[in-house]
C-alpha positions in Angstrom: 47.6 81.2 -7.0 45.9 84.5 -5.9 42.6 83.0 -5.1 44.3 80.3 -2.9 46.3 83.0 -1.2 43.2 85.0 -0.4 41.7 81.7 1.1 44.8 80.9 3.0 44.9 84.7 4.3 41.4 84.6 5.6 41.5 81.2 7.2 44.9 82.3 9.0 43.1 85.0 10.4 40.3 83.0 12.0 43.0 80.2 13.1 41.7 77.7 10.6 44.3 77.0 8.2 46.3 73.9 7.8 49.1 73.4 5.2 47.5 69.9 3.8 44.6 72.2 2.5 46.5 73.0 -0.5 46.3 69.6 -1.9 42.3 69.6 -1.2 41.3 73.1 -2.5 41.1 73.8 -6.0 40.3 77.3 -6.8 38.5 78.7 -9.8 38.8 82.4 -9.8 35.8 84.3 -11.5 33.1 86.7 -11.1 29.4 86.0 -10.0 27.8 88.8 -12.0 29.7 88.0 -15.1 28.8 85.4 -18.0 30.0 81.9 -17.2 30.7 82.9 -13.9 33.7 85.2 -15.0 35.4 81.7 -15.7 36.8 80.5 -19.1 34.9 78.4 -21.1 37.0 75.2 -20.4 37.0 75.4 -16.8 33.3 76.4 -16.8 32.5 73.1 -18.8 34.6 71.1 -16.6 32.8 72.1 -13.6 29.4 71.5 -15.1 30.0 67.9 -15.6 32.0 67.2 -12.2 30.3 69.5 -9.5 27.8 67.6 -7.5 27.2 70.1 -4.5 26.9 73.9 -5.0 26.8 76.1 -1.9 26.3 79.7 -3.1 27.5 82.0 -0.5 28.7 84.7 -2.6 27.4 88.2 -1.9 27.9 92.1 -1.6 27.1 93.1 2.1 27.0 96.9 3.2 24.3 98.3 5.2 24.8 101.8 3.4 24.3 100.9 -0.1 20.7 100.4 -1.7 19.1 97.8 -3.7 20.9 98.7 -7.0 24.3 98.8 -5.6 23.4 94.9 -4.5 21.8 94.0 -7.6 24.7 92.9 -9.8 26.5 90.5 -7.3 23.7 89.4 -5.3 20.8 89.0 -7.9 22.3 88.6 -11.2 24.8 86.5 -9.3 22.3 84.5 -8.1 20.9 84.2 -11.7 24.3 83.1 -12.9 24.8 80.4 -10.4 21.3 79.0 -10.8 21.9 78.9 -14.5 25.1 76.8 -13.8 23.4 74.6 -11.6 20.3 74.1 -14.1 23.0 73.2 -17.1 24.9 70.6 -14.9 24.9 67.2 -15.7 26.2 66.1 -12.2 24.5 68.3 -9.7 22.7 66.9 -7.0 22.3 69.8 -4.2 22.0 73.4 -4.3 21.9 75.5 -1.4 21.7 78.9 -1.4 22.7 80.9 1.9 19.9 83.7 2.2 19.8 86.0 5.6 16.9 86.0 8.4 17.0 89.9 7.6 14.6 89.0 4.6 12.2 88.5 7.7 12.6 91.8 9.1 9.5 93.7 9.7 7.1 90.3 9.4 4.7 90.0 12.3 4.5 86.8 14.3 6.6 83.8 14.2 7.7 83.1 10.8 7.5 79.5 10.0 9.9 78.0 7.2 6.9 76.7 5.3 5.4 80.2 5.1 5.8 82.1 2.2 7.4 85.7 2.6 5.3 88.7 1.6 7.2 91.4 0.0 5.0 94.3 1.7 7.9 94.7 4.5 10.6 95.1 2.1 10.2 99.1 1.8 11.5 99.0 5.6 14.5 96.9 4.8 18.0 97.3 3.6 19.1 97.0 0.1 21.0 94.1 1.3 17.8 92.5 2.6 15.8 93.3 -0.4 18.3 91.8 -3.0 18.5 88.7 -0.7 14.6 88.5 -0.8 14.6 88.8 -4.7 17.5 86.0 -4.9 16.2 83.3 -2.5 12.7 83.9 -4.5 14.6 83.0 -7.7 16.0 79.8 -6.1 12.6 78.9 -4.5 11.0 79.1 -8.0 13.6 76.7 -9.4 12.9 74.4 -6.5 8.9 74.2 -7.5 9.9 73.7 -11.2 9.6 70.1 -11.9 10.9 70.0 -15.2 14.5 70.2 -14.5 16.9 67.6 -16.3 17.9 66.2 -13.3 16.8 65.9 -9.9 18.5 68.5 -7.9 17.4 69.1 -4.1 17.5 73.2 -3.6 17.9 74.5 -0.3 17.6 78.2 1.2 19.3 78.8 4.3 18.4 82.0 6.5 20.8 82.4 9.3 20.4 85.1 11.6 23.6 87.1 12.7 26.5 85.0 12.6 29.0 85.6 15.4 32.4 83.9 16.4 33.9 80.8 16.6 32.7 78.8 19.7 36.3 77.8 20.5 38.7 80.5 19.5 36.3 83.1 19.7 37.5 84.4 16.1 34.7 86.6 14.4 34.3 89.1 11.5 35.4 92.2 12.8 33.2 94.0 10.1 29.8 92.8 10.9 27.1 94.8 12.3 27.3 93.7 16.0 30.9 93.7 16.1 31.1 97.1 14.6 28.5 98.4 17.0 30.3 97.2 20.2 33.7 98.5 18.8 31.9 101.8 18.4 30.6 101.9 22.1 34.1 101.1 23.0 35.5 103.7 21.0 33.1 106.6 22.5 33.0 105.0 25.9 29.4 105.5 26.0 26.2 103.4 25.9 22.4 103.9 26.0 19.7 101.6 27.8 17.0 104.2 27.7 13.8 103.3 26.5 14.0 105.9 23.6 17.9 104.4 22.9 18.3 103.8 19.0 20.3 100.8 19.8 18.7 97.4 18.9 17.3 95.8 22.3 18.1 92.4 21.4 20.3 90.1 19.0 19.7 86.7 17.6 23.6 85.5 17.4 24.4 82.3 15.8 28.0 80.8 16.3 29.6 80.2 13.1 30.2 76.7 14.0 26.5 75.9 14.0 25.8 77.5 10.9 28.8 76.2 8.8 28.1 72.6 10.1 24.3 72.9 9.8 24.8 73.9 6.0 27.4 71.2 5.1 25.3 68.5 6.9 22.1 69.4 5.0 23.5 70.4 1.7 25.6 67.2 1.4 23.2 64.7 3.0 19.6 65.8 2.5 19.8 65.0 -1.4 20.4 61.2 -0.5 17.9 61.3 2.1 15.3 63.1 0.2 12.6 60.2 0.0 12.6 60.0 3.8 12.3 63.8 4.3 8.8 65.7 4.1 10.2 69.0 4.9 10.4 72.1 2.5 13.5 73.7 1.2 14.0 76.5 3.6 16.1 76.1 6.7 16.2 78.8 9.6 19.5 78.7 11.6 18.6 80.8 14.6 19.3 80.9 18.2 16.3 80.0 20.4 17.5 82.7 23.1 18.2 86.2 21.7 20.9 88.0 23.6 19.7 91.5 25.2 21.6 95.0 24.7 22.2 95.0 28.4 24.0 91.5 28.4 26.5 92.8 25.7 27.3 96.0 27.6 27.9 94.1 30.7 30.1 91.7 28.6 32.1 94.7 27.6 32.4 96.2 31.0 33.6 92.7 32.5 36.3 92.6 29.6 37.8 95.9 31.5 36.4 98.7 29.2 34.5 101.6 30.8 30.9 102.6 29.1 29.0 105.1 30.5 25.2 105.1 30.4 23.8 108.2 29.0 20.5 109.5 28.0 19.1 108.9 24.4 19.5 112.6 23.4 23.2 112.6 24.5 24.1 109.3 22.7 22.5 110.4 19.5 24.1 113.9 19.4 27.5 112.2 20.1 27.0 109.5 17.5 25.7 112.5 15.0 29.1 114.1 15.4 31.1 111.3 14.3 33.1 112.5 11.1 36.0 109.6 10.6 34.7 107.5 7.8 36.9 104.9 9.7 35.0 105.1 12.8 33.1 102.0 13.5 30.0 103.7 13.8 30.2 105.6 10.8 28.0 103.5 8.8 25.3 103.8 11.2 25.3 107.1 11.8 22.0 108.0 10.6 20.1 104.9 12.2 21.9 105.7 15.8 21.4 109.6 15.6 17.7 109.7 16.3 16.0 108.6 19.5 13.8 105.6 18.9 10.3 106.1 21.0 8.9 102.9 22.3 5.4 102.6 23.7 5.8 100.4 27.0 3.1 98.4 28.3 5.2 97.0 31.3 8.4 97.4 33.1 10.4 95.1 30.8 10.8 94.9 27.3 10.0 91.1 26.2 12.6 89.6 23.8 11.4 88.9 20.4 10.4 85.2 19.5 12.8 83.7 17.1 11.6 82.5 13.8 10.5 78.9 13.6 13.2 76.4 12.7 11.4 72.9 12.9 13.0 72.2 9.3 16.2 72.6 10.6 16.0 70.7 13.6 14.0 67.7 11.9 16.7 67.3 9.1 19.6 67.5 11.5 17.9 65.0 13.8 17.5 62.5 11.0 21.1 63.0 9.8 22.5 62.6 13.3 20.6 59.3 13.7 22.3 57.8 10.4 25.6 58.3 11.8 
C-alpha cells in the first residue's frame, strides 16, 4: 500500500494520476542494493517467471555525492537487476536508463556505436561515473552469447529531461530547474564570457524520452530480426537551448534578472549559506569565473550526440503501426 501511495503521490504532482491505475499497477516494494532486490523469495520467484520486460530506471542522483556514495544503488543495484534478468525464464527485453552525462568531456560527435573511453571520467561527477560503470555491465551482458534465453538489451542515454510538453510539469529538483530557481532567488544572471554558468543545455521533453523508451523496449525484441542497430540509444535534442534563451524566458515570465560581471556573480553565489537555497549544491562550481578562449564573436552551441539508432528504430516501429 505504501509503494502504491508513493506512486500515486508523484503522479498527482505531475497531473498524471487516474484512479483506474489502481487496477493496473502491481507494486513490489524492495531495495535495489539488497539481495533478491529486497523482496521476499516468493515475490522474487514469481516475478522471475512472469516479467517479460525490465526497464531499470532506479538510481541515486546527487551532484554533490562522489562515486562511493552512488555505488550501492547505481552499480550494485544494476548488478542485482541484471542477476534477476539473467535468471528469468520469461524475460525478452532489458532496458537500462543511463544518461548522456557519461559522454561528458568526450571529444567530437559521439555515435551510439562508439565505445566509451574511461579517460574522461576523472572530470565527471560521481553520478556520471556510477552510470558509466553500470551501463558497462549491461553492455557486457548484451555481448554475451551464452544466455539461457534470447534477451534484447538496450542502454538509453537521455540528455537533460525537462518538463511535460502539455502540462509543463517538471522535476523541481533537477539541475536546470534548480539553476533557474536560484537565479530568480538571487535576482541576478551572468552572461559574461567568464561566466561559470553552462552556455548551452540539451533539453528533451519527458514525453519524448518516456514514449521512446517504452516503444523501443517493448517492441524492439519482436523486431530484432529486422534491426541492424546496436544496443545503445541516445535521446537528445538536435537544437540545444542557450543560457541567454533561458534568461529571456525567465524575464518574459515577469522576473527581474540583473546581468552582472562574473566576479560579482561568483562572489554573491559564494556567499550563499542556506542549505535549502536552490544553488547551495552548486556553490563550488558557480563561485569561480570560467575563462573562455574566444576565437569569434559568438560561442557556437555544441553538436548533440548522434542518435541514428534511435531514429532508425522509432521510424521502423512507426511504420508497423
